[in-house]
Backbone bond lengths (Angstrom), bond angles and torsions (degrees), N, CA, C in turn:
res aa  C-N    CA-C-N  psi(-1)  N-CA   C-N-CA  omega(-1)  CA-C   N-CA-C  phi
1 M - - - 1.434 - - 1.550 110.05 -
2 S 1.328 111.63 131.04 1.559 118.26 -178.16 1.499 109.37 -93.28
3 Q 1.311 116.50 141.33 1.373 117.79 172.27 1.521 114.92 -91.17
4 Q 1.317 115.69 132.43 1.418 119.95 176.14 1.472 118.25 -78.13
5 K 1.345 113.53 133.99 1.546 118.91 -178.63 1.419 109.38 -74.99
6 P 1.381 121.89 137.92 1.472 124.56 176.42 1.474 102.24 -63.08
7 R 1.355 108.45 138.48 1.429 122.35 177.99 1.575 110.86 -86.98
8 S 1.351 119.75 145.72 1.348 121.62 174.56 1.416 115.47 -82.27
9 I 1.369 120.76 134.34 1.478 123.28 176.33 1.378 110.36 -111.98
10 N 1.234 122.08 134.39 1.415 130.49 -179.17 1.524 112.47 -99.81
11 I 1.420 116.88 99.85 1.388 121.52 -167.61 1.639 107.15 -94.31
12 E 1.331 116.41 128.28 1.422 118.29 178.13 1.440 110.90 -98.07
13 L 1.224 125.01 131.17 1.533 128.74 178.67 1.606 102.61 -118.07
14 P 1.266 116.37 107.26 1.342 122.28 -176.43 1.632 109.84 -62.89
15 A 1.304 116.17 139.81 1.550 117.51 176.92 1.366 117.11 -60.08
16 D 1.404 117.37 -34.68 1.458 118.10 176.52 1.440 116.82 -92.35
17 L 1.275 117.50 22.97 1.525 118.02 176.09 1.495 113.16 -78.44
18 D 1.282 119.46 120.17 1.458 123.65 177.93 1.459 113.83 -86.74
19 P 1.307 116.78 123.81 1.622 121.59 174.89 1.290 113.08 -60.39
20 T 1.373 113.35 142.20 1.466 120.97 173.89 1.491 113.34 -107.29
21 Y 1.272 124.14 114.54 1.480 128.37 177.23 1.442 108.24 -82.66
22 A 1.326 116.83 124.33 1.446 127.80 172.76 1.519 114.47 -127.80
23 N 1.284 109.37 134.11 1.604 112.24 176.64 1.571 108.23 -129.87
24 F 1.419 113.28 19.23 1.478 117.02 -178.93 1.594 103.72 -154.35
25 A 1.225 117.82 142.37 1.520 124.74 175.53 1.476 112.70 -138.37
26 V 1.277 111.80 138.76 1.568 120.12 170.35 1.480 107.25 -113.04
27 I 1.207 117.02 125.67 1.622 121.44 -176.71 1.457 105.64 -123.40
28 S 1.341 111.05 124.83 1.534 124.74 170.96 1.411 110.87 -132.54
29 H 1.373 112.52 172.96 1.511 114.79 -176.57 1.556 110.20 -151.73
30 T 1.273 115.20 159.80 1.507 120.77 169.82 1.635 104.79 -117.38
31 P 1.207 128.11 -175.94 1.419 128.19 171.27 1.491 117.43 -57.09
32 S 1.472 115.40 -25.94 1.388 121.32 -177.01 1.429 116.60 -121.01
33 E 1.396 121.17 0.71 1.479 121.63 -177.76 1.454 106.99 -146.45
34 V 1.351 110.11 155.37 1.516 120.23 170.92 1.493 101.99 -122.68
35 I 1.504 113.12 126.24 1.378 117.66 -178.87 1.488 109.07 -109.91
36 I 1.259 118.70 138.01 1.528 125.55 -179.30 1.410 108.37 -125.12
37 D 1.392 118.99 109.45 1.393 119.01 170.57 1.562 114.54 -96.20
38 L 1.317 115.11 121.08 1.430 119.09 -172.80 1.566 104.09 -99.38
39 A 1.350 113.61 133.68 1.426 122.10 -170.67 1.536 113.34 -139.28
40 Q 1.291 114.57 161.53 1.421 123.80 170.46 1.438 113.62 -109.88
41 M 1.391 112.24 122.45 1.449 121.41 -179.96 1.610 103.36 -107.26
42 L 1.335 112.78 120.72 1.680 115.61 176.24 1.571 104.51 -104.29
43 P 1.239 110.42 147.28 1.553 115.47 170.67 1.482 112.43 -61.10
44 N 1.403 108.76 141.76 1.468 121.70 173.72 1.687 108.52 62.58
45 Q 1.319 115.65 19.72 1.468 114.00 173.57 1.449 109.03 -116.74
46 P 1.364 120.28 134.08 1.456 124.35 -160.67 1.637 105.37 -80.46
47 K 1.279 124.00 -12.59 1.399 127.20 -164.63 1.723 105.52 -118.96
48 V 1.242 114.21 138.33 1.453 120.72 174.76 1.602 101.20 -100.68
49 R 1.358 122.49 136.25 1.439 119.06 179.93 1.549 107.45 -113.00
50 V 1.374 116.10 124.06 1.384 121.14 176.27 1.527 111.16 -69.88
51 R 1.406 119.14 127.39 1.405 118.67 -175.58 1.525 108.58 -105.48
52 S 1.425 120.06 -18.55 1.399 120.81 -167.50 1.506 108.12 -166.44
53 R 1.332 119.90 136.76 1.440 125.60 178.29 1.457 109.86 -116.46
54 V 1.284 121.62 121.06 1.446 126.62 173.80 1.578 112.68 -107.85
55 V 1.230 116.51 129.59 1.550 124.33 -178.39 1.492 109.20 -121.37
56 M 1.282 118.44 120.93 1.460 121.62 176.69 1.535 109.28 -142.80
57 T 1.419 108.88 172.34 1.371 114.30 179.93 1.644 111.26 -74.98
58 P 1.367 121.14 164.88 1.387 119.24 177.44 1.553 111.03 -61.75
59 L 1.346 121.83 -39.33 1.324 127.72 179.02 1.511 112.32 -60.79
60 N 1.284 115.74 -42.14 1.513 121.79 -179.49 1.641 107.88 -73.69
61 A 1.308 113.29 -29.74 1.496 112.80 172.65 1.468 115.39 -73.55
62 K 1.320 117.30 -31.58 1.536 120.62 175.49 1.523 106.38 -69.97
63 L 1.287 120.34 -39.86 1.465 116.59 179.00 1.426 114.67 -78.64
64 M 1.316 124.71 -17.10 1.412 125.90 164.66 1.485 114.66 -70.73
65 L 1.483 115.29 -39.40 1.364 122.83 177.04 1.604 108.59 -60.27
66 R 1.274 114.27 -49.37 1.546 116.25 176.58 1.596 113.31 -60.24
67 A 1.304 116.56 -36.53 1.446 121.08 178.24 1.613 108.00 -64.50
68 L 1.400 115.04 -47.49 1.420 118.77 179.29 1.556 114.67 -59.05
69 E 1.372 111.19 -43.01 1.390 118.89 176.23 1.466 119.62 -61.03
70 D 1.334 112.43 -41.51 1.535 122.75 165.04 1.424 114.07 -53.26
71 N 1.318 115.34 -59.45 1.466 123.06 -172.09 1.607 108.57 -62.07
72 L 1.434 117.32 -41.70 1.354 118.38 -176.63 1.600 109.31 -65.83
73 S 1.369 112.89 -42.44 1.383 117.75 178.88 1.692 117.02 -59.19
74 K 1.290 105.62 -32.41 1.546 110.47 172.59 1.520 111.81 -78.71
75 F 1.310 116.67 -28.00 1.455 122.12 -177.05 1.671 101.90 -68.02
76 E 1.380 111.19 -51.52 1.524 116.57 179.02 1.545 117.48 -57.45
77 S 1.356 107.42 -36.68 1.612 112.03 -179.88 1.514 105.86 -67.85
78 A 1.305 123.80 -30.08 1.441 118.58 -175.83 1.495 107.02 -92.44
79 F 1.414 127.32 -36.79 1.489 126.61 -171.21 1.504 111.82 -117.49
80 G 1.218 124.73 1.19 1.394 125.84 174.64 1.620 111.28 97.56
81 E 1.339 116.81 169.22 1.509 117.14 -172.55 1.449 109.94 -69.69
82 I 1.292 112.24 150.87 1.393 126.79 -179.52 1.506 105.89 -91.34
83 A 1.349 114.91 113.99 1.494 120.58 -179.55 1.522 111.70 -84.49
84 V 1.428 116.60 125.16 1.366 121.31 178.14 1.585 111.24 -95.65
85 P 1.218 123.10 117.57 1.465 123.57 -165.03 1.605 112.74 -68.94
86 G 1.393 118.30 -27.63 1.328 120.14 -175.95 1.556 111.58 -165.59
87 Q 1.343 118.14 -174.97 1.368 116.69 178.59 1.621 105.28 -131.04
88 G 1.325 117.44 149.11 1.434 124.20 172.47 1.624 113.01 49.52
89 D 1.234 121.44 -123.55 1.444 127.81 -174.11 1.652 105.72 -61.35
90 D 1.296 123.00 -31.61 1.294 120.65 -171.98 1.625 107.06 -73.09
91 L 1.323 115.54 -35.80 1.387 119.79 171.37 1.525 114.60 -60.89
92 I 1.239 108.59 -46.86 1.587 115.16 -177.59 1.718 110.49 -64.09
93 R 1.261 109.42 -39.34 1.547 117.97 178.50 1.526 106.32 -58.58
94 S 1.440 118.31 -45.25 1.367 114.85 -178.68 1.604 121.47 -57.88
95 F 1.386 107.68 -13.46 1.525 111.84 176.35 1.529 117.11 -95.04
96 F 1.520 105.04 -12.24 1.475 114.23 -173.16 1.489 111.06 -118.50
97 G 1.329 119.40 29.51 1.351 123.06 167.47 1.512 111.66 75.30
98 G 1.332 122.90 27.54 1.511 129.62 177.85 1.531 110.12 92.92
99 K 1.340 125.35 2.69 1.471 117.25 173.41 1.473 104.62 -136.19
100 L 1.377 115.88 170.18 1.495 124.96 -179.05 1.533 102.25 -79.93
101 P 1.359 109.93 157.46 1.477 110.68 166.01 1.546 113.49 -70.66
102 P 1.348 121.41 159.49 1.375 118.64 -174.05 1.476 119.79 -60.53
103 E 1.285 121.82 -28.33 1.340 120.97 -178.68 1.545 116.11 -79.01
104 T 1.337 117.49 -2.21 1.432 125.89 179.31 1.435 117.00 -108.09
105 E 1.482 117.28 -17.51 1.438 121.15 179.06 1.517 115.17 -72.57
């Protein structure tokens, strides 16, 4: 059995591309797609604004998950463990001054 050599991919980053800052994500799926809405959540603001939507196949989503896990593992090896302050509603409450925004209560 022969091993395939990894192919080189030329990635173009347009000079006028505006970066999107996201600190909140909503992930949903259909049988053929995974949809990731990237959003900005601001403290004491009742609305979360979606800034970008990424749609991909489940296979590509799984490959992205593996790439993120690998990258975060390398990051934590270099800089220490990333502490997660809470889970679910607790994490959302931390952005809204200890309570959930009205539409989620």
